[in-house]
C-alpha positions as CSV (number, residue, x, y, z in Angstrom):
1,M,0.0,0.0,0.0
2,A,2.8,2.4,0.8
3,Q,4.4,1.8,-2.6
4,T,1.0,2.3,-4.3
5,S,0.6,5.6,-2.5
6,A,4.1,6.7,-3.6
7,I,3.4,5.9,-7.2
8,V,0.1,7.9,-7.2
9,S,1.9,10.8,-5.5
10,E,4.6,10.7,-8.1
11,L,1.9,10.5,-10.8
12,K,0.4,13.7,-9.5
13,R,3.8,15.5,-9.4
14,Q,4.4,14.5,-13.0
15,L,1.0,15.8,-14.1
16,R,1.8,19.1,-12.4
17,A,5.2,19.2,-14.1
18,H,3.5,18.7,-17.5
19,G,0.9,21.3,-16.8
20,L,-2.0,18.9,-16.8
21,T,-5.0,19.0,-14.6
22,Y,-7.6,16.5,-13.4
23,Q,-9.9,17.7,-16.2
24,D,-7.3,16.7,-18.8
25,V,-7.0,13.3,-17.2
26,A,-10.8,13.0,-17.1
27,Q,-11.0,13.6,-20.9
28,A,-8.3,11.1,-21.6
29,L,-10.0,8.4,-19.5
30,A,-13.5,9.3,-20.6
31,L,-14.5,9.9,-17.0
32,S,-16.0,12.7,-15.0
33,E,-13.6,15.0,-13.2
34,A,-15.2,13.9,-9.9
35,S,-14.4,10.3,-10.7
36,V,-10.8,11.1,-11.4
37,K,-10.5,13.0,-8.1
38,R,-11.8,9.8,-6.4
39,L,-9.2,7.7,-8.2
40,F,-6.4,9.9,-6.9
41,S,-7.9,10.2,-3.4
42,D,-8.6,6.5,-3.0
43,R,-5.4,5.6,-4.9
44,Q,-7.3,2.9,-6.9
45,F,-5.7,2.8,-10.3
46,S,-5.8,-0.3,-12.5
47,L,-2.6,-0.9,-14.6
48,K,-4.6,0.0,-17.7
49,R,-5.6,3.4,-16.4
50,L,-2.2,4.1,-14.9
51,D,-0.7,3.4,-18.4
52,Q,-3.3,5.7,-20.0
53,V,-2.4,8.6,-17.7
54,C,1.3,8.0,-18.3
55,G,0.7,7.9,-22.0
56,L,-1.0,11.3,-21.7
57,M,2.4,12.7,-20.6
58,G,4.4,10.7,-23.1
59,M,5.7,8.4,-20.4
60,E,5.8,4.6,-19.7
61,I,4.9,3.2,-16.3
62,T,8.5,2.2,-15.9
63,D,9.5,5.9,-16.4
64,L,7.2,6.8,-13.5
65,V,8.6,4.1,-11.2
66,R,12.2,5.2,-12.0
67,K,11.3,8.7,-10.8
68,L,10.5,7.2,-7.3
69,A,14.2,6.9,-6.6
70,P,14.9,9.3,-3.7
71,E,16.5,12.7,-4.6
72,P,18.4,14.9,-2.2
73,R,15.9,17.3,-0.7
74,V,16.5,20.5,1.2
75,E,15.1,20.3,4.7
76,Q,16.3,23.7,6.0
77,L,18.3,26.7,4.8
78,S,21.2,28.2,6.6
79,E,20.7,31.4,8.6
80,E,22.8,33.2,6.0
81,Q,20.5,32.0,3.2
82,E,17.4,33.1,5.2
83,R,19.0,36.5,5.6
84,E,19.5,36.7,1.9
85,L,15.8,36.0,1.4
86,V,14.5,38.6,3.8
87,S,16.9,41.2,2.5
88,D,15.0,41.3,-0.8
89,L,11.2,41.3,-0.6
90,R,10.8,40.3,-4.3
91,L,13.3,37.4,-3.9
92,L,11.3,36.2,-0.9
93,L,8.0,36.5,-2.9
94,V,9.4,34.4,-5.7
95,A,10.7,31.8,-3.2
96,V,7.2,31.6,-1.6
97,C,5.6,31.3,-5.0
98,A,8.0,28.5,-6.0
99,M,7.4,26.7,-2.8
100,N,3.7,26.8,-3.6
101,R,4.4,25.3,-7.0
102,W,3.6,28.4,-9.1
103,Q,4.8,28.2,-12.7
104,F,7.0,30.9,-14.3
105,G,4.2,32.4,-16.3
106,E,1.9,32.5,-13.3
107,I,4.4,34.6,-11.3
108,L,4.8,37.0,-14.3
109,Q,1.1,37.3,-14.7
110,N,0.3,38.0,-11.1
111,Y,3.2,40.2,-9.9
112,Q,5.0,43.3,-11.1
113,I,8.2,41.4,-12.0
114,E,9.7,41.5,-15.5
115,E,10.9,38.3,-17.1
116,P,14.7,39.0,-17.0
117,E,14.3,40.0,-13.3
118,L,12.3,36.8,-12.5
119,I,15.0,34.7,-14.2
120,R,17.7,36.3,-12.0
121,Y,15.7,35.7,-8.8
122,L,15.1,32.0,-9.8
123,A,18.8,31.7,-10.6
124,R,19.6,32.9,-7.1
125,L,17.1,30.4,-5.6
126,D,18.8,27.7,-7.8
127,R,22.2,28.6,-6.3
128,M,20.6,28.4,-2.8
129,G,19.3,24.9,-3.6
130,L,15.7,25.7,-3.2
131,V,14.8,25.1,-6.8
132,E,16.3,23.9,-10.0
133,L,15.7,26.2,-13.0
134,L,15.1,24.0,-16.0
135,P,15.1,24.7,-19.7
136,G,12.0,26.7,-20.8
137,N,12.0,28.4,-17.4
138,R,10.4,25.4,-15.7
139,I,10.8,25.4,-12.0
140,K,11.6,22.2,-10.1
141,L,11.1,22.5,-6.3
142,L,13.9,20.9,-4.3
143,V,12.6,21.2,-0.7
144,S,11.4,18.2,1.3
145,H,7.9,17.7,2.7
146,D,9.5,18.3,6.1
147,F,11.1,21.6,5.2
148,A,11.1,24.1,8.0
149,W,12.6,27.6,8.6
150,Q,15.3,28.1,11.1
151,P,13.9,28.3,14.7
152,R,14.0,32.0,15.7
153,G,15.9,32.6,12.4
154,P,15.6,35.5,10.0
155,I,12.4,34.2,8.4
156,Q,10.6,33.7,11.7
157,R,11.8,37.1,12.9
158,F,10.5,38.7,9.7
159,F,7.2,37.0,10.3
160,E,7.0,38.3,13.9
161,T,7.9,41.9,12.9
162,E,6.3,42.3,9.5
163,V,3.6,39.7,9.0
164,Q,2.1,38.7,12.2
165,Q,0.5,42.0,13.2
166,D,-0.8,42.5,9.6
167,F,-2.3,39.1,9.7
168,L,-4.2,39.8,12.9
169,K,-5.6,43.1,11.7
170,C,-8.8,41.5,10.6
171,R,-12.3,41.0,12.1
172,F,-12.4,37.4,10.8
173,H,-16.1,37.5,9.9
174,Q,-15.9,37.0,6.1
175,P,-16.5,33.5,4.5
176,G,-13.4,31.4,4.8
177,E,-12.2,33.3,7.9
178,M,-12.3,32.2,11.5
179,R,-10.7,33.2,14.7
180,L,-11.0,31.1,17.9
181,F,-9.7,32.1,21.3
182,V,-10.3,30.0,24.3
183,S,-8.7,30.1,27.7
184,G,-8.8,27.9,30.8
185,M,-6.7,26.2,33.3
186,L,-5.0,23.0,32.2
187,S,-2.7,20.5,33.8
188,P,0.7,19.9,32.1
189,Q,-0.7,16.6,30.8
190,S,-3.7,18.3,29.2
191,N,-1.5,21.1,27.8
192,E,0.7,18.4,26.1
193,S,-2.4,16.6,24.8
194,V,-3.8,19.7,23.2
195,Q,-0.4,20.6,21.7
196,Q,-0.2,17.1,20.1
197,K,-3.6,17.6,18.5
198,L,-2.5,21.0,17.2
199,K,0.5,19.4,15.6
200,R,-1.8,16.8,13.9
201,L,-3.9,19.7,12.7
202,A,-0.9,21.4,11.2
203,L,0.1,18.1,9.5
204,E,-3.5,17.8,8.1
205,F,-3.1,21.4,6.7
206,R,0.1,20.4,5.1
207,H,-1.4,17.2,3.5
208,C,-4.3,19.3,2.1
209,H,-1.8,21.7,0.7
210,E,0.1,18.9,-1.0
211,E,-3.2,17.4,-2.4
212,D,-4.4,20.7,-3.8
213,L,-1.1,21.4,-5.6
214,A,-2.6,19.2,-8.4
215,L,-5.3,21.8,-9.0
216,P,-4.7,24.8,-11.4
217,L,-3.7,28.0,-9.8
218,E,-7.0,29.7,-10.4
219,Q,-8.7,27.1,-8.1
220,R,-6.3,27.8,-5.2
221,F,-5.7,30.8,-2.9
222,G,-3.3,31.6,-0.2
223,V,-4.4,30.6,3.3
224,S,-2.6,31.1,6.6
225,L,-3.3,29.3,9.8
226,L,-1.9,30.7,13.0
227,M,-1.9,28.4,16.1
228,A,-0.4,29.5,19.4
229,M,-0.5,28.0,22.8
230,R,1.6,28.6,26.0
231,P,1.3,29.0,29.7
232,W,0.4,32.7,29.9
233,E,-1.2,35.3,32.1
234,I,-1.8,38.9,31.2
235,D,0.7,41.3,32.7
236,A,-1.9,43.2,34.7
237,F,-2.8,40.0,36.6
238,A,0.8,38.7,36.8
239,S,1.9,41.9,38.4
240,L,-0.5,41.3,41.3
241,R,0.9,37.9,42.2
242,R,3.0,37.4,45.3
243,P,6.7,36.7,44.6
244,E,6.4,33.1,45.8
245,A,3.3,32.6,43.7
246,R,5.1,34.0,40.6
247,K,7.8,31.3,41.0
248,A,5.4,28.5,41.3
249,Y,3.0,29.4,38.5
250,P,4.3,28.8,34.9
251,G,1.9,31.2,33.4
252,V,4.0,34.2,34.5
253,T,7.3,32.9,33.1
254,R,8.9,35.3,30.7
255,N,10.8,34.1,27.6
């Protein structure tokens, strides 16, 4: 089952690389688009249908299997590389677009970046190891599924100073928006339990992101999810605590 899942995942990556959508596959297989989505979701491909989809890309099934060989993937940038990204807002923008599997023409169409400039930015990302700039200005992403920014590094600091407050300046009442704030008193065990559930939610978000990369750009939009949890008490209350109580209560600990 694990190998079947890997083959179907690689099939989706190859479809994206060839600029093909579920609708293209549906036409080739004489199925509805909904049926094709179920095939990919359930990972239920017969050899005949797998061969048909490969043929749509001019590939053999053996070509697809060969591409399953593991490639070196970037799991994290150095602090120096992150500083380079945040030093140039357009470079950072192009990096984020590439990591969201935007194609060259889509970046040009949506942002005020001229073609020679975009090529220079992608060449810099190529040297950093984030992408490989292929002939025809095709972009191959080289980051792993577990890619993460440096803890407390330049990107995270940029988020804290430039992005976080802007993200929160919203009433969160439009369709697709939601803000939840709950508070209570938990034991350390319950705190750990909730944190583990939040981590699973973050993993589910990442899985949805990976699944939706197969869709054309016009069917996707940027979504941010902010989750935060820590022992905490507002300063006004913490200042009223007795010194011995401050030491005993984790909620007034300062980072």
